[in-house]
N, CA and C of each residue as an Amber inpcrd file, in Angstrom:
protein
   297
 -60.6730000  -4.9260000 -39.7660000 -60.0140000  -4.1070000 -38.3380000
 -57.9660000  -4.8410000 -38.2840000 -57.6170000  -3.4920000 -38.1000000
 -56.2670000  -4.2780000 -37.9220000 -56.1990000  -4.3680000 -36.6050000
 -55.1420000  -5.1950000 -35.9000000 -54.6540000  -6.0830000 -34.8120000
 -54.7380000  -4.5550000 -33.6450000 -54.0810000  -4.0830000 -33.8320000
 -54.0660000  -2.7280000 -32.9830000 -55.8160000  -1.8040000 -32.7100000
 -56.3440000  -1.8210000 -33.4280000 -58.0460000  -1.5130000 -33.9660000
 -58.5350000  -2.5310000 -32.7580000 -58.1920000  -3.8830000 -33.0140000
 -58.5960000  -4.4780000 -32.4060000 -58.5260000  -4.7820000 -30.8890000
 -57.5800000  -4.0140000 -30.5510000 -56.8110000  -3.7770000 -29.7500000
 -58.0260000  -2.6340000 -28.7410000 -58.0060000  -1.7750000 -29.1080000
 -58.5970000  -0.6400000 -29.0090000 -59.9820000  -0.9060000 -28.5350000
 -60.3010000  -1.6260000 -30.1450000 -62.2400000  -2.2600000 -29.2450000
 -61.9460000  -3.1280000 -28.3050000 -61.4730000  -3.8010000 -27.6880000
 -61.6480000  -4.9860000 -26.7520000 -61.6060000  -3.8650000 -25.5080000
 -60.8170000  -2.8410000 -25.6800000 -60.1960000  -1.7790000 -24.4580000
 -61.7880000  -0.7220000 -24.1450000 -62.4270000  -0.5890000 -24.8900000
 -63.0660000   0.4240000 -25.2150000 -64.4020000   0.4540000 -24.3880000
 -64.7140000   1.3700000 -22.8990000 -65.6640000   0.9990000 -21.8130000
 -66.6610000   0.7750000 -22.1540000 -67.3780000   1.6300000 -23.3920000
 -68.4640000   1.4490000 -23.4830000 -68.7740000  -0.1980000 -24.2680000
 -67.9560000  -0.0570000 -25.0610000 -68.2300000  -1.5010000 -26.1390000
 -68.3330000  -2.8270000 -24.7500000 -67.6520000  -2.6000000 -24.2760000
 -67.6870000  -3.5060000 -22.9570000 -68.5770000  -4.0030000 -22.2110000
 -69.0760000  -2.7220000 -21.9790000 -70.7650000  -2.4060000 -20.6380000
 -71.5080000  -3.1560000 -22.0500000 -71.9280000  -2.8560000 -23.4060000
 -72.3600000  -3.2400000 -24.4410000 -72.4560000  -5.0350000 -24.1680000
 -70.9570000  -4.9540000 -24.1220000 -71.0480000  -6.8560000 -24.4650000
 -71.4730000  -7.5310000 -23.1440000 -71.5810000  -6.9960000 -21.8540000
 -71.4190000  -7.2820000 -20.5750000 -73.1960000  -7.5810000 -20.5000000
 -73.6400000  -6.1940000 -20.9720000 -75.3820000  -6.4060000 -21.2550000
 -75.8500000  -8.0010000 -21.6290000 -74.9650000  -7.9440000 -22.6450000
 -75.3390000  -9.0600000 -24.3600000 -75.0180000 -10.2340000 -23.1400000
 -74.3500000 -10.4850000 -22.7970000 -74.1910000 -11.7430000 -21.9470000
 -74.4110000 -11.6260000 -20.4870000 -75.3810000 -10.7390000 -20.1740000
 -76.2780000 -11.4030000 -19.2780000 -77.6650000 -11.9750000 -19.5230000
 -77.8290000 -10.9590000 -20.8780000 -79.0960000 -11.8590000 -21.4870000
 -78.8310000 -13.3700000 -22.0020000 -77.5950000 -13.0910000 -22.9860000
 -77.4560000 -14.6430000 -22.9420000 -77.7460000 -15.3580000 -21.5780000
 -76.9610000 -14.8270000 -21.0620000 -77.6140000 -16.4770000 -19.4230000
 -79.6150000 -16.0950000 -19.3990000 -79.8070000 -15.3420000 -19.5310000
 -81.1850000 -15.3300000 -18.9250000 -81.8050000 -16.4170000 -20.0290000
 -81.1340000 -16.0610000 -21.2880000 -81.8880000 -16.9850000 -22.4320000
 -81.2040000 -18.9810000 -21.8410000 -80.2610000 -18.9050000 -21.4900000
 -79.6840000 -20.3740000 -21.0650000 -80.7440000 -20.2640000 -19.5710000
 -81.0990000 -19.4800000 -18.7880000 -82.1780000 -20.0930000 -17.7260000
 -83.6830000 -20.4450000 -18.0090000 -83.7220000 -20.1670000 -19.6180000
 -84.9950000 -20.5020000 -19.6960000 -85.1820000 -22.1150000 -20.7880000
 -84.0240000 -22.4730000 -21.0010000 -84.1920000 -23.8060000 -21.5360000
 -84.5760000 -24.6640000 -21.4760000 -85.5530000 -25.0740000 -22.0270000
 -85.9020000 -26.7810000 -21.7160000 -84.6110000 -27.6250000 -21.2880000
 -84.4770000 -27.9160000 -19.7000000 -82.8060000 -29.0230000 -19.7430000
 -82.8430000 -30.5850000 -20.6760000 -84.2650000 -31.1280000 -20.5320000
 -84.7150000 -32.1850000 -21.0220000 -84.1920000 -32.0320000 -22.8720000
 -84.4180000 -30.6370000 -23.7860000 -84.2190000 -30.6290000 -24.9580000
 -82.6340000 -29.9490000 -25.3080000 -82.0110000 -29.3500000 -24.4010000
 -80.9130000 -28.5280000 -24.4070000 -80.2010000 -29.6710000 -24.2510000
 -79.2360000 -29.4630000 -25.6630000 -77.5480000 -31.0810000 -25.5530000
 -77.1440000 -29.5380000 -24.1990000 -76.2290000 -29.9210000 -23.6470000
 -74.7760000 -29.7750000 -23.2500000 -75.8940000 -28.6110000 -21.7370000
 -77.0820000 -29.4780000 -21.1360000 -77.3880000 -28.6010000 -20.2070000
 -76.7890000 -27.5770000 -19.0220000 -76.3680000 -28.6750000 -18.5470000
 -75.8420000 -28.3800000 -17.1970000 -75.0990000 -28.1580000 -17.3360000
 -74.0110000 -27.8960000 -18.5230000 -72.6620000 -27.0950000 -18.7770000
 -73.5890000 -25.0510000 -18.8220000 -74.5700000 -25.1920000 -20.0040000
 -74.7000000 -24.0190000 -20.0480000 -75.3730000 -23.4230000 -19.1160000
 -76.3090000 -24.2280000 -18.0980000 -76.7350000 -23.5090000 -16.9640000
 -75.2620000 -23.7580000 -15.9980000 -74.0020000 -23.5280000 -15.6660000
 -73.3420000 -23.5270000 -15.1500000 -72.2030000 -22.1330000 -15.3110000
 -72.9380000 -22.0460000 -16.6800000 -71.5690000 -20.9920000 -17.3460000
 -72.7480000 -19.6640000 -17.1760000 -73.8740000 -19.6310000 -16.7690000
 -75.2350000 -18.5420000 -16.6830000 -75.1300000 -18.0470000 -15.5740000
 -74.9810000 -19.3040000 -14.7700000 -74.7220000 -18.5930000 -12.9460000
 -73.3570000 -18.1190000 -13.1270000 -72.3450000 -18.4800000 -13.2030000
 -71.4780000 -17.3780000 -13.1940000 -71.6110000 -16.4770000 -14.0790000
 -72.0520000 -15.9410000 -15.3890000 -72.4250000 -15.2690000 -15.8570000
 -73.4160000 -14.3020000 -14.6790000 -74.4520000 -14.1710000 -14.2910000
 -74.9010000 -13.9730000 -13.4690000 -74.4790000 -13.3220000 -12.2340000
 -73.4060000 -14.0180000 -11.4140000 -73.0880000 -14.1700000  -9.9470000
 -71.5390000 -13.3650000 -10.1390000 -70.7220000 -13.6680000 -11.1890000
 -69.6940000 -12.9310000 -11.4160000 -69.2160000 -12.7820000 -12.9920000
 -70.0260000 -11.5570000 -13.5790000 -70.0980000 -11.2530000 -14.8190000
 -68.4270000 -10.7550000 -15.4080000 -68.0890000 -10.3170000 -14.5100000
 -66.4270000  -9.8690000 -14.8630000 -66.0620000 -11.0090000 -15.4780000
 -65.8810000 -11.9680000 -14.9090000 -64.6800000 -12.6500000 -15.1520000
 -64.6170000 -13.3100000 -16.4720000 -65.6930000 -13.3900000 -16.5010000
 -66.2220000 -13.7600000 -18.3140000 -66.1680000 -12.6030000 -19.3120000
 -66.4110000 -11.5110000 -18.7740000 -66.6400000 -10.6370000 -19.3430000
 -65.0210000 -10.1170000 -20.7910000 -64.2890000  -9.9960000 -20.5320000
 -63.1460000  -9.6330000 -21.6910000 -62.9250000 -11.2630000 -22.6220000
 -63.5010000 -12.2970000 -22.2120000 -63.3570000 -13.4710000 -23.2550000
 -64.3400000 -13.2550000 -24.1290000 -66.0000000 -12.7380000 -23.8280000
 -66.4710000 -12.1640000 -24.7180000 -66.3540000 -11.7670000 -25.4180000
 -65.8270000 -10.4990000 -24.6590000 -65.4010000  -8.8990000 -25.7460000
 -64.5570000  -9.6420000 -26.1670000 -62.9750000 -10.5860000 -26.7300000
 -61.9370000 -10.7750000 -27.4080000 -63.1430000 -11.6150000 -28.6280000
 -64.2430000 -12.6580000 -28.1210000 -64.4490000 -13.3460000 -28.9370000
 -65.8100000 -12.3920000 -30.0000000 -66.3890000 -11.7020000 -29.4780000
 -66.9500000 -10.6610000 -30.6890000 -65.8180000  -9.7470000 -31.7420000
 -65.1260000  -9.5190000 -30.5330000 -64.4110000  -8.3790000 -31.5410000
 -63.5710000  -9.5050000 -33.1530000 -63.3640000 -10.5150000 -32.4440000
 -62.7100000 -12.2270000 -33.5900000 -63.7990000 -12.4520000 -34.5940000
 -64.8880000 -12.2360000 -34.2710000 -65.6560000 -12.4090000 -35.0670000
 -66.1940000 -11.3140000 -36.0840000 -65.8320000 -10.3100000 -35.5520000
 -66.0410000  -9.2980000 -36.3440000 -64.7820000  -8.3860000 -36.6480000
 -63.9510000  -9.2320000 -37.1620000 -62.5450000  -8.6020000 -37.6540000
 -62.3020000  -7.9110000 -38.9050000 -63.2400000  -8.3410000 -39.8880000
 -63.4560000  -8.2870000 -41.3480000 -64.3840000  -6.8280000 -41.2160000
 -64.5770000  -5.8350000 -40.2720000 -65.2800000  -4.7900000 -40.0250000
 -64.6050000  -3.7350000 -39.7440000 -64.7540000  -2.8710000 -39.5290000
 -64.1000000  -1.2820000 -39.5350000 -64.0680000  -1.7470000 -37.6290000
 -63.3550000  -0.5470000 -37.0600000 -63.0910000  -0.0710000 -35.8210000
 -64.4560000   0.3100000 -35.0150000 -64.7840000   1.2910000 -36.4200000
 -65.8870000   2.3090000 -35.6920000 -67.4550000   1.3450000 -35.6960000
 -67.4750000   0.6510000 -37.0000000 -68.7450000  -0.9370000 -37.2860000
 -68.1530000  -1.5580000 -35.9140000 -67.4520000  -1.9880000 -35.5370000
 -67.6890000  -2.7870000 -34.2300000 -68.0290000  -2.4720000 -32.8610000
 -67.5730000  -1.2240000 -33.1520000 -67.9350000  -0.7090000 -31.1210000
 -69.1150000   0.2780000 -31.4160000 -69.3660000   0.4730000 -32.7890000
 -70.8570000   0.9420000 -32.6950000 -71.9020000   0.3450000 -33.4200000
 -71.3650000  -1.1150000 -33.3430000 -72.4210000  -2.3190000 -33.6260000
 -73.8880000  -1.8680000 -33.0770000 -75.0110000  -2.6490000 -33.5180000
 -76.7160000  -1.9720000 -32.6000000 -76.4620000  -3.4320000 -31.5360000
 -77.2050000  -2.5210000 -30.8320000 -77.5390000  -4.0580000 -29.6910000
 -77.3670000  -5.7170000 -30.1340000 -78.3210000  -5.1890000 -30.8130000
 -78.4180000  -7.0130000 -31.8300000 -77.8480000  -7.6720000 -32.2240000
 -76.8450000  -6.7920000 -33.0910000 -75.3250000  -7.4910000 -33.1130000
 -74.6500000  -8.1130000 -32.4910000 -74.3530000  -7.2580000 -31.4770000
 -73.7780000  -7.7450000 -30.2330000 -74.1980000  -8.5000000 -29.5550000
 -75.4740000  -8.7640000 -29.5390000 -75.9270000  -9.8890000 -29.1980000
 -75.7820000 -11.2110000 -29.8660000 -76.4400000 -11.1280000 -31.0020000
 -75.8850000 -12.6410000 -32.0310000 -74.3150000 -13.0290000 -31.6510000
 -73.4990000 -11.8350000 -31.7670000 -72.0490000 -12.2740000 -31.4440000
 -71.8620000 -12.9220000 -30.3990000 -72.2200000 -12.5630000 -28.9200000
 -72.1470000 -13.0860000 -28.0680000 -72.9860000 -14.2530000 -28.2300000
 -74.2990000 -14.3750000 -28.7080000 -74.5080000 -15.8440000 -28.4390000
 -73.4100000 -16.6160000 -28.9500000 -73.4830000 -16.5650000 -30.4370000
 -73.1990000 -17.2820000 -30.9320000 -71.4300000 -17.8660000 -30.2330000
 -70.6330000 -16.9270000 -29.7530000 -69.8830000 -17.3860000 -28.5520000
 -69.7900000 -18.1920000 -27.5630000 -71.1500000 -18.0490000 -26.8110000
 -71.5650000 -18.8290000 -25.5130000 -70.7450000 -20.4140000 -25.9630000
 -71.3770000 -20.7730000 -26.8880000 -71.5460000 -21.9100000 -27.1830000
 -69.6850000 -22.9720000 -26.9630000 -68.6290000 -21.7430000 -27.7130000
 -67.7130000 -22.3520000 -27.2850000 -67.1540000 -22.1980000 -25.5880000
 -68.1330000 -21.3620000 -24.7940000 -68.1700000 -21.3850000 -23.4180000
 -68.2900000 -22.2600000 -22.8380000 -69.4100000 -23.3960000 -23.0930000
 -70.4100000 -23.6330000 -22.2590000 -70.0350000 -25.4330000 -22.8270000
 -68.9070000 -25.7870000 -23.6010000 -68.8890000 -27.4410000 -24.0090000
 -68.4110000 -28.1000000 -22.7650000
């Protein structure tokens, strides 16, 4: 994917909506984690709280993270990715935002 195509992907409203759902799912997974055994549990819970209450405030950062993780794919592959693929990319990116 070219950088111009990456910009197009990051602006695609349908793709962004799907990433938004994935970030809410990621937040729910974090909410269910055991704080006694999860590293950085407090930071992760704070991120999850933000995701639930103000998802739009973190959406674009996650959109860019998903696009960057898939920079070797085509524009059509990124914007047409399966829900599972998007969820995996969002889950992987969450760790960077919960440090």
